[in-house]
C-alpha positions as CSV (number, residue, x, y, z in Angstrom):
1,M,5.6,-27.9,3.5
2,T,9.4,-27.0,2.2
3,G,11.5,-27.9,-0.8
4,S,14.7,-26.7,-2.5
5,A,14.8,-25.2,-5.6
6,D,18.5,-26.1,-7.6
7,R,20.2,-23.1,-8.8
8,P,20.6,-23.4,-13.1
9,G,24.2,-22.2,-14.4
10,R,26.3,-21.1,-11.2
11,C,27.8,-22.4,-8.5
12,P,26.3,-21.9,-5.0
13,A,26.9,-18.8,-3.1
14,P,27.3,-19.2,0.6
15,G,23.9,-19.7,2.5
16,R,20.6,-20.5,1.7
17,V,17.0,-17.9,1.0
18,V,14.7,-19.0,2.8
19,V,11.5,-18.1,1.0
20,A,8.4,-17.9,3.2
21,V,5.7,-17.5,0.8
22,P,2.9,-19.4,-0.3
23,E,2.7,-21.1,-3.6
24,R,-0.8,-19.4,-4.2
25,L,1.1,-15.8,-3.9
26,R,4.6,-17.3,-5.4
27,A,2.3,-17.5,-8.4
28,V,1.1,-14.0,-8.8
29,F,4.4,-12.3,-7.3
30,F,7.2,-14.4,-9.2
31,T,7.3,-14.5,-13.0
32,R,9.3,-17.6,-14.0
33,A,12.2,-15.1,-15.2
34,A,11.7,-13.5,-11.8
35,W,11.6,-17.3,-9.9
36,N,14.5,-18.2,-12.1
37,R,16.9,-15.5,-11.1
38,L,16.6,-16.0,-7.7
39,A,16.8,-19.4,-7.6
40,A,20.4,-18.9,-9.8
41,L,21.2,-16.5,-6.4
42,A,21.8,-19.2,-3.6
43,P,19.6,-22.8,-2.5
44,L,16.5,-21.6,-2.2
45,T,14.1,-23.1,0.5
46,V,10.4,-22.7,0.1
47,V,7.9,-22.7,3.2
48,D,4.4,-23.1,2.1
49,A,3.1,-22.6,5.5
50,H,4.5,-19.4,5.9
51,D,1.8,-18.4,8.4
52,D,3.2,-21.4,10.9
53,R,6.1,-20.2,13.5
54,E,7.4,-23.6,13.8
55,A,7.8,-24.3,9.5
56,V,9.4,-21.1,9.4
57,A,11.7,-21.9,12.2
58,A,12.6,-25.4,11.0
59,A,13.1,-24.4,7.4
60,L,15.8,-21.4,8.6
61,S,17.6,-23.6,10.6
62,G,17.3,-26.7,7.9
63,P,20.0,-29.0,6.6
64,G,22.9,-27.6,4.2
65,D,23.6,-24.2,4.4
66,T,23.2,-21.3,6.7
67,A,19.9,-19.2,5.9
68,R,21.5,-16.5,4.7
69,V,17.9,-14.3,3.8
70,L,14.3,-15.0,4.3
71,V,11.4,-13.7,2.1
72,T,8.7,-12.9,3.6
73,A,4.7,-12.4,2.8
74,W,1.6,-11.1,4.4
75,G,1.0,-13.1,7.2
76,A,4.4,-14.3,8.4
77,P,5.4,-14.8,12.3
78,R,6.5,-12.2,13.8
79,L,10.6,-12.3,13.8
80,D,11.2,-12.2,17.4
81,A,14.4,-13.1,19.6
82,G,13.3,-17.0,19.3
83,L,12.7,-17.3,15.8
84,L,15.9,-15.3,14.8
85,A,17.5,-18.1,17.1
86,A,17.0,-20.2,14.6
87,A,18.9,-18.5,12.1
88,P,22.2,-17.0,13.3
89,D,23.8,-16.0,10.3
90,L,20.8,-14.3,9.0
91,G,21.8,-10.7,7.0
92,L,18.3,-10.1,5.3
93,V,14.4,-10.1,5.4
94,A,12.9,-8.8,2.2
95,H,9.4,-9.0,2.5
96,T,7.0,-8.6,-0.7
97,G,4.6,-6.0,0.6
98,G,4.9,-2.6,1.9
99,A,5.1,-2.1,5.7
100,V,7.1,-4.4,7.8
101,S,5.9,-3.7,11.4
102,P,3.7,-6.8,11.2
103,Y,6.7,-8.9,11.0
104,V,9.8,-7.2,12.0
105,T,11.0,-6.8,15.6
106,P,13.8,-4.9,17.1
107,E,15.8,-7.6,18.1
108,V,16.1,-7.7,14.3
109,Y,17.7,-4.8,13.9
110,D,19.6,-5.2,17.4
111,R,20.7,-8.4,15.3
112,R,21.8,-6.2,12.4
113,V,20.3,-7.9,10.4
114,R,19.2,-5.5,7.1
115,V,15.7,-5.5,5.6
116,T,14.3,-4.1,2.7
117,Q,10.4,-3.9,1.4
118,A,8.7,-3.6,-2.1
119,G,6.6,-0.6,-1.0
120,A,7.4,1.0,-4.4
121,A,6.2,-1.4,-7.1
122,M,3.1,-0.9,-5.1
123,A,2.6,3.2,-5.5
124,A,1.6,3.4,-9.5
125,P,-1.7,0.8,-9.5
126,V,-3.1,2.5,-6.3
127,A,-2.6,5.8,-7.6
128,E,-3.8,4.5,-10.9
129,V,-7.2,3.6,-8.5
130,A,-7.1,7.0,-7.0
131,L,-7.3,9.0,-10.1
132,T,-10.1,6.3,-11.1
133,F,-11.9,7.4,-7.9
134,T,-11.3,10.7,-8.3
135,L,-13.1,11.1,-12.0
136,S,-15.9,8.8,-10.4
137,L,-16.4,11.2,-7.9
138,L,-16.2,14.3,-10.5
139,H,-18.9,12.3,-12.8
140,R,-21.0,11.4,-10.5
141,V,-20.5,8.2,-12.1
142,H,-21.0,5.8,-8.5
143,R,-24.7,7.8,-7.9
144,F,-25.5,7.1,-11.7
145,D,-24.6,3.4,-11.3
146,H,-25.9,3.2,-8.2
147,A,-29.4,4.8,-8.6
148,L,-30.2,2.8,-12.6
149,R,-28.8,-0.9,-10.2
150,S,-31.7,0.1,-7.5
151,G,-34.1,0.4,-9.9
152,A,-34.7,4.2,-10.1
153,D,-36.9,5.3,-13.2
154,W,-34.5,7.2,-16.2
155,A,-35.4,10.6,-14.8
156,T,-34.6,10.1,-11.6
157,A,-31.9,8.3,-12.1
158,S,-30.3,11.3,-14.0
159,A,-30.5,13.4,-11.2
160,A,-27.1,14.5,-8.9
161,P,-25.5,17.2,-8.0
162,P,-22.9,19.1,-10.1
163,R,-20.7,17.5,-12.3
164,H,-16.9,18.3,-12.9
165,E,-14.1,18.2,-15.4
166,I,-10.6,17.3,-13.6
167,R,-9.2,20.3,-15.8
168,G,-8.7,23.0,-13.5
169,C,-10.1,21.0,-10.7
170,P,-8.4,22.0,-7.5
171,V,-7.4,18.6,-6.0
172,G,-5.7,18.5,-2.7
173,V,-3.5,15.7,-1.9
174,V,-2.7,14.8,1.9
175,G,0.7,12.8,2.3
176,A,3.7,13.4,-0.9
177,S,4.2,9.6,-0.2
178,R,6.1,7.4,-3.3
179,T,1.8,6.9,-4.1
180,G,0.7,10.4,-3.4
181,R,3.6,11.5,-5.9
182,A,2.5,9.1,-8.5
183,Y,-1.4,10.4,-8.0
184,L,-0.4,13.9,-8.2
185,T,1.4,13.1,-11.3
186,L,-1.3,11.8,-12.6
187,V,-4.0,14.2,-11.9
188,R,-1.3,17.1,-13.2
189,A,-0.8,15.3,-16.2
190,L,-4.7,15.9,-16.6
191,G,-4.7,19.5,-15.8
192,A,-5.6,19.5,-12.2
193,R,-4.7,22.0,-10.3
194,V,-2.7,20.7,-7.2
195,S,-2.1,21.6,-3.4
196,V,-0.2,19.3,-0.6
197,Y,-0.3,18.9,3.1
198,D,3.0,16.9,3.9
199,P,5.1,18.5,6.5
200,F,8.3,17.0,5.4
201,L,8.1,18.0,1.6
202,T,10.4,20.8,0.9
203,A,9.2,24.0,-0.9
204,P,12.1,23.0,-3.8
205,E,10.7,19.5,-4.0
206,A,7.2,21.1,-4.4
207,E,8.6,23.3,-6.8
208,R,10.3,20.3,-8.5
209,L,6.8,18.1,-8.2
210,G,4.6,21.4,-9.8
211,V,2.6,21.6,-7.0
212,G,1.9,23.9,-4.1
213,V,2.2,23.4,-0.7
214,A,-0.3,24.3,2.2
215,P,-1.5,23.9,5.8
216,L,-4.0,21.1,6.1
217,D,-6.6,23.4,6.6
218,E,-6.2,25.2,3.6
219,V,-6.1,22.2,1.7
220,L,-9.3,21.0,2.8
221,R,-10.9,24.3,2.2
222,G,-10.0,24.6,-1.4
223,S,-10.4,21.1,-2.6
224,R,-12.9,19.6,-4.4
225,I,-11.3,16.5,-4.5
226,V,-9.0,15.7,-1.1
227,A,-6.8,12.4,-2.0
228,V,-5.1,10.5,1.0
229,H,-1.7,9.1,1.2
230,A,-0.1,9.5,4.1
231,P,2.0,6.7,6.2
232,A,-0.2,5.0,9.2
233,L,2.2,6.6,11.6
234,P,0.6,7.2,15.7
235,E,0.6,11.0,14.6
236,T,-1.7,10.5,11.8
237,R,-4.3,8.9,13.7
238,H,-8.0,10.3,12.1
239,L,-5.7,12.9,11.0
240,L,-8.9,13.9,9.1
241,G,-11.5,14.0,11.9
242,A,-15.0,15.5,12.3
243,R,-13.5,19.3,12.2
244,E,-11.5,18.7,9.3
245,L,-13.5,16.7,6.8
246,A,-16.3,19.9,8.2
247,L,-14.0,22.2,6.4
248,M,-14.3,20.5,3.4
249,P,-16.3,22.8,0.6
250,D,-20.5,21.1,-0.3
251,G,-20.1,18.3,-3.0
252,A,-16.5,17.4,-2.7
253,G,-15.3,14.1,-2.9
254,L,-12.8,12.1,-0.6
255,V,-10.6,9.4,-1.8
256,N,-8.5,7.0,0.6
257,T,-6.6,4.6,-1.2
258,A,-4.0,4.3,1.6
259,R,-5.1,3.1,5.2
260,S,-8.4,4.0,7.5
261,W,-6.4,4.8,10.3
262,L,-6.4,8.4,8.5
263,V,-9.9,9.1,8.5
264,D,-12.1,8.9,11.2
265,E,-14.5,6.9,9.9
266,S,-17.3,7.4,12.2
267,A,-17.2,11.0,11.4
268,L,-16.9,10.2,7.6
269,L,-20.0,8.3,7.9
270,A,-21.9,11.4,9.4
271,E,-20.7,13.6,6.6
272,V,-21.2,11.3,3.2
273,R,-24.7,10.0,5.1
274,S,-25.8,14.0,5.7
275,G,-25.0,14.2,1.8
276,R,-22.8,16.6,2.1
277,L,-19.4,14.9,1.1
278,D,-18.8,12.1,-1.4
279,A,-16.3,9.7,-0.6
280,A,-14.3,6.9,-2.8
281,L,-12.5,3.9,-0.6
282,D,-10.6,1.1,-0.5
283,V,-9.8,1.0,3.2
284,Y,-12.3,0.6,6.1
285,D,-11.5,0.0,9.8
286,S,-13.4,-3.5,9.9
287,E,-12.0,-5.8,6.9
288,P,-13.7,-7.6,5.5
289,L,-16.4,-5.0,5.7
290,P,-19.6,-6.2,7.6
291,T,-22.5,-7.1,5.2
292,D,-24.4,-4.6,6.9
293,H,-22.0,-1.7,7.8
294,P,-23.7,1.5,7.0
295,L,-21.7,2.8,4.1
296,R,-22.6,-0.3,2.0
297,A,-25.8,1.2,1.4
298,L,-24.8,5.2,0.6
299,P,-25.5,6.3,-3.2
300,N,-22.6,8.7,-2.6
301,V,-20.2,6.6,-1.9
302,L,-18.0,4.0,-4.0
303,L,-16.4,1.6,-2.1
304,T,-13.5,-1.5,-3.4
305,P,-12.8,-4.4,-0.9
306,H,-9.3,-3.1,-0.4
307,Q,-7.6,-4.2,-4.1
308,A,-6.1,-1.0,-5.3
309,A,-2.6,-2.7,-5.3
310,A,-3.5,-5.9,-7.0
311,T,-3.0,-5.3,-10.5
312,V,-1.6,-8.3,-12.6
313,Q,1.4,-6.2,-13.3
314,G,1.6,-4.6,-9.7
315,R,1.9,-7.9,-8.2
316,Y,4.6,-8.6,-10.3
317,A,6.6,-5.7,-9.6
318,L,6.7,-6.7,-5.8
319,G,8.6,-10.1,-6.8
320,D,10.4,-8.0,-9.4
321,S,11.2,-5.6,-6.4
322,T,12.0,-8.6,-3.6
323,V,14.4,-10.3,-6.6
324,A,16.2,-7.2,-7.2
325,E,17.0,-6.7,-3.4
326,V,17.8,-9.7,-2.7
327,E,20.3,-9.8,-6.1
328,R,21.8,-7.0,-4.7
329,F,22.2,-7.9,-0.7
330,L,24.3,-11.5,-2.1
331,G,26.4,-9.5,-4.5
332,G,27.5,-6.4,-1.8
333,L,25.4,-4.1,-3.3
334,P,23.4,-1.1,-1.6
335,L,20.0,-1.8,-1.0
336,L,17.3,0.2,-2.7
337,H,14.4,-0.6,-0.7
338,A,16.0,-1.0,2.9
339,V,13.7,0.7,5.2
340,G,15.7,1.4,9.5
341,R,14.4,1.0,12.9
342,E,11.8,3.9,12.3
343,A,9.7,1.5,10.1
344,L,8.3,-0.1,13.1
345,A,6.5,3.1,14.1
346,R,3.9,2.2,11.0
347,V,0.6,1.2,12.4
348,E,-0.9,-1.3,10.5
């Protein structure tokens, strides 16, 4: 279904903004104030059936002013040459999520259409969940919870491997991404000693962040908690495999709120099944995670259903970021979160 919103208080700017975001997501992404800001920029055409290619094409080529901006959400159709033909004057694709590779094709860049995304808004909530996971693994909260819920007697439920405080704890961060930096700031504030593996992190930048830089093997060997925050690129596929996981000390914990792509799930399953490592995971090779998946039954694994970024504040931040980028584009200002053709290499 498509519809348009009137622009309050100002004369229409050239072109329309097509919002291909379903009602359920508009409600959690856009506050009333953010939506009014967007509607004040240009006439809006709203596409509720945002995953319907024909509905999006009809909105882009619909009557009235030409479509200048397309706002997309998870599940949008890929913007290939055929769909782009419906919007010859399109200048910006503003994605309300992070990775754009499932929705943007090389033809978008060939057409000189700008692309922006709101992934930076996810860094804070995901980092908080990674911190929550870290503290849970250090204090074995997941083990105690599983034991009590499974009916173990008090003495049995009280048994657990040694617990540790975060103060002075060696924490390894794999990937100094936006989320990785938000996470290391949190754990450093609580007194952790942080080392980072990221081939693109410079020594001056590491010094500014207050962390040490080390090769991956060294980070894995020396950390009680390893938190994965690297991007999902072809070269990071199973960055942590059987060999790498075997380097982690007995009793260590792995935190993954990034992508399962980064960790060999079979190798991790072998390690946690043995009881040598604990893990806290928000992402999986198969999503939804099958109800009979062996990870579900293990007392030393903490699981959440890919919800790390889904706070009320985090989702509103996605909308605010998107509106701000559309505002900057239509105002002729540089985008803050533009992504280039290299973003297509991200694997999602």
